[in-house]
Each structure stands twice: as C-alpha cells, then as structure tokens.
N, C-alpha and C positions, 0 to 999 in steps of 0.2 A: 193572177200579177194584174195591178189595177190599171187600168185606163191611166193616159196621161191624161188627168184633168183640167190641166194646165190652157193643153189646146183645143177642148174640145168645143169650144163655143168658134172658133175659127174653122174647125171642119164641116160646121154645118152652114158655111156661105150660100150654098148651091140648094140647100131646102128652103130659106129665108126670102126666096127673092119673088115668093107669094105674096110679103107683109103686105098689108091693106095700105099701108100708109104710105104715105107720094116722096118717091125718094128726092132728095135735094138737091137742087139745082150746084152740080159742077163735083158729083160726087166720083169719088177713085180712088185709088192707092195711096194713101197719104205717103207724099215727101219722106224721103230715110234722113231725122233730122242728126244722126250719126252714126259711124261706127260701131256696129255691134263687137262686143268682148267674143261672143261665140254663139253660133246660127243654134234658135230653137232647135230641138227634137221636131220630128216629122210626128201629124198626127196619127195617134194609135200605137205610140212606142209603150212600152211597161214600165210601166215607174215601182217605185217600193210601195208595199198594201200601206205604212201606217203614214202616210206622207197628209199634211194638210193642206189644205188652201184655203188661205184667209184674203180678204179683199178691202178696199178704198174705195168709191165713186163719190161724184158730186155729180149730180143731176141736175142740175139748174133750176132753180128756183123759176114757180110758174111767173112768164113772162109772155103777156099778151102781145107785148111789143117787138116781138123777138121773129117776127115773121116767118120767114123759110125754115127755119129751127126753134120754131112753135113747140110746146110738149106735144101737141097731137100731131104733129108728123114726124116725133124720134117716139112717141110711147111705146109702140109696138117693136122698136128696135131696141129701147132701153127694156122693153120686159123681156125681149127674147136672150140678151143678152144677161140678163138676172138672171133665167132658168134654164140656160143650157154652160154657164162660166165652170159651174161644178164646184163654185166656192163652199167654204164647208161652213165658214163665218164672213159676214160682206156687212163693212158698214155704207151708208151711204150720207149725203150732205143735201141741205138745201130741199129737202123732200117738203113742199105744202098741203094743205088738206086734197087737192085730187087729183093730183099723181099717188100722192097715197092709197085712197081711196083705189087709183086703177092698179096700184101694186096688189095690195092686199087681198086682192077677187081672186088676181090673176096669176100669184103665187105660188108657184107647183106646192102639192100638200105635205112634203117631206119640209118645208120650210115652217118654223116658227120668227115669230120676232120678238122687238120689243122697238120702240118709238115715244120721243117726249119733245113738244112744243118749246121752241128756244124763250119766245116770251111769256108764257104762262105755265111755262112745266107742268101744260097735264096733255095731251093727245093730240098729236096734229091730226086727227081725225075730228078735231071737235074747235079746231082751231081754221077761221075762214080769212086771215090775214097777213099770216106770220109763216115759219117754216121750221122745219126743226132736224133731227139728227134720227134716223132709222137703222135699226141693229139687225141682222138677220142671222141665223143661223141653219143647219142639217139636224135635227132634229135626229136623225136615223144613224147617223156619226158623232151628235153629241149628246149629253144629258142636261143640262143645266139645271144645277144645283145651288145658285142663288146670281141674282140680278138685280139691275136695278140703274143709277141716273145722279147726276149729282152739278151741280151750278160750275163753271167754269171763273172760280173769284175766290179769292181767301175765308177759309172755310174758319178760321179764326175769327173772321172779323162781325159775322151774325151774318144774318139773313139777307144779301146783296140787294141793295135800292138804287133808284136812280141818282144823278147827282144833280145839282144847281145849274149847272155846265151843261147839262144835259149828254154827259158822260154817266156811266152806268158802272155799279160797284168801287170799293175804293180800286179798284187796278185800272179804270176810266176808260173801261172799253165803250166801241163805239155802238154795241147791240149784246144782249146778254147771248150766252153762249153753253152749250150742256155737254154733258160726254155722258156717253150711257155703257153702259159692264155687262159683262157674265164669267161667272164660273160656271165650268164646264168639267162633266168626265168623257172622256176618251172611250167612246162604245166598242172602236176597233182596238185598241188599248190601252187592256184594262189596267189600273193603277199610274195610271197620267189623268191628271190633273192639266186644264188652260184657264188660266186667267187673258180677257180681253178687254181695252176698252174703246172705244171707236167715240170719236170727236170732228169738232169744229170749232179751228182755233177763232179767235177775233183782229179781223181785216185789220186794224186800224193802230191797236196801241200796244205798241213796244211791251209796255208793260204788265197786260194781257196776257200776252202773248210767253212772255218770260216766266211770269205768274205760274201760265196753265201747263206747262214743261212740266214745273219742279212740283205741280201739285199729280200728273199724268204718276212720278216718280213716285212720289208720297202714298199715293193710292197703292200702286199696283205692291208696292211694300206691306202697306196695311195689309190689304186683301191676302195675300202669297204668304204673309211671313214671312219671307225672303227679303235677309236686309241686300246681298249682293245679286241683281238681275239677272245680269250676264250671266252667272254662275248659277242660279238656282237651278232647285231639281223638279223646278215644274217647269211650263211654258207661259209666259208672258209675253204682251204683244200690247202695242199702242198703234193705234192708224188713225188717220182720216186726211180731211182739207187742213192743214197747220199755218197756211196764210201763209208762207215766210220759207224762202230757200235753205237746203241743208245747212250750210255750211255758217245760216247766221247764229249773233250771239246767241238768239231766244230759244234755241232751239237744243244748249251746251250742255242744259244737262241731260235731257234725252240720250244725245252722243256718247256722254259719257257712261251715264248708268246702262246704255243697253245697246244690240247693231244694231245697225242699219242693212236694214234688208235691199237695198240699191247696188251697194257699196259693198258688198261682203257675198254677195250670191257669184257662184261661179256662171251660170249663166244669166247674163243680163244685159241691161242696155242703158249703160250712165250720165246717156246725153237726149235721150229724147227727153220733150216736154210734158209736164201733164196735164198743166193749163194749157191748152189750147186755143180759145179765145175766139174758138169758131174760125181759126185762119187767118184771125189780125193780129196786132203786133201786141209786143209786152207778155205773149210765150212765158211759161218758166216751169220747174220744177214743185210747184208744193205741196203735193200728194205724197203724204209720206207713210211705210209702215218699219215701226222699230219691232225687236224682239229679243229676246233671251231665255234664260231658261238649257232645258235639257233640249235643243233642238239642234238639228244643223241647216244650215241653207241648200237648195237646189237651186231655184229658178224665181227673177224676178222679170217680169211685163207689162209694160204699159201697153193694152191693148187698142191699139189705131185700127184694127181689122172689123169695122163694124156695119153688117151688112143691111142694107137698104135704108142708109142714111150716110150723108161722108162725115158729119159728128154726130155721135150719140150723145154730146152734150159739149156742152165747155170747157171741161176735162175729161180726159179721157182715163180709164175704170184702171188700175193699178192692182196685181195679183202677185202674191208671193207665196211659194209651192218651198213647206221645209218639212224634215221628217224630224225622229228621234236620235239621239245619239246614241 
C-alpha cells in the first residue's frame, strides 16, 4: 500500500528547520479560517495504490518590492514543497524567469515539465520581463503521450492581438493568458488515460473569464473525444488560478460540465481561503480544481502548513487526491 502522499509534505516539518532561507517574521501556525468537515488522516496512513494527486500553486511573480516575502526569502520553502508534496501533476502560475531557473535546476529527477511565457508564447526561461504557467508531472507515474499550450482567447477569431484600448484579444483581457495541457497514460494503472489542463485566467475581464471556462470544456472534449466529461471513461482535469470565486457566473460552464474537488471531496475544508494576500485583506477562494471521468474524489487540501516561512506565497498550494472508480 502506498503512503498518504497528500500529507508527506506536512510530515517533513521537522526536517526542514535547516532551510537556508530566513524565517519571515510572524511565522506560526496559520489561523483556522473555518471548521473542517472531516479531520485529515494522520501522516503515514495507507491509501489505495491507484490514487492520483494533482495540484495548483500560484507561486507569486518575482517582485523585488515584496520585502520579507520576496522570492529569495521563500524559494527554498517553495522548492521543498514542490519536491516533497508528492503531486503526480502540479501546475504553477506567475512563474518568472529567475524562479523558473531555480525550479528547473532544483526539481527532483523524477519530474518533467513544460512551461510557456504569457506574453510571447515562448519559454519562460527566455523572458526577462514576463511570467507564465509551468506544468510538471511525475514521469515515473505518468507517460506523457502528447502535450502543448494555447492562448486563453477565442480560437475562432484568429491569432489574438492587442486592441487600440490597451486590452488584449476579442475577449478584452487585461493581459495575455495561456494554458498548458498533457495527455498521459497512468503507468500504475495500465489502460487509464489522464487529460490535464493547467491555466491562469485573466484577473480583469469578465468576458475573458467566461470565455476561458467555455474554452476549457471545449478543449477537453476535443482532446479526450468525450462529450460528457463528468461521465467520461478517461480522467479529465482543469486546475489553476481562475481569478474568480467558485459560484461566480464566469465558472458556470465548468461547474455544469465537471465536478469541483473542493465541494465533492469527502475530506475537505470548503472555507479555507486559497488567496491569502500574505495575511492582508481580500482573501478569497480563487484557485480551483475541476475533474471528471472515471474518478472518485478522496481528499481536497489547501496547504497552509509550510515550514520555513509564514506564507509560502500570496496563494496557498491546493492538492486533490482521487482514485479510479
């Protein structure tokens, strides 16, 4: 039986006290923002061997004005989480060139990845002034058959362009946005195929957020050949910083076409904020994982226990464990 991978990271708290990064003032156990529906399993508890662990994590763009929460003060804690959380697939947002360089040289060898800069559609590693989406997977668990990326823009409108009013594409986004995807075979469960899209929605345009949700469903149906994503005979996921609350109209298409990991998992905390704003105002649940197909939800977790720093980012990582039906 495989160890409970969702809480491997938490179990390593004592081991990371030697992190070279300086602890940020105010480090302590985060306050509980809400009552959990069910207590998590203790670290080390056995789980089904076919369980998949997927996640999303906005690591915060490289901002030299972040002071105590600058990338240099967080990078080792971020990397410790990435390498020890046990995710089979993890998508990250706001990855700039310097963090991307650090992540790619520090990743455990079992991980492979793809990444794309949101302004150019090229590699984040080649960009000095922008950010992008970074998608990684455990290649010991998953064999990727196909992969790629696309703009969060109307694919029927041609190549997206800047508009005269300063917005972008026919959806009038404040900024260009992208999504990454993989099609993979599950090596631990031969015959099971996984389709995963990781993304970062626009933060301003309602039209862009709505269009992006429609596009996620359209792309998954095209990739998988499945019309009914909830009852597909393959595993399908959309995960990312969607820059909007779950019940917002912009996510209606996703809510109708797929299941929400936060509200359907038997072990969950539906009130924990995912955007923590480094403890400031405006905290909210804007990082989401939607799923469908031949999957059974097991556990959803907003990871607030991040040894070495009080806040690992202005977003908490979100992990979802599920197994095949």
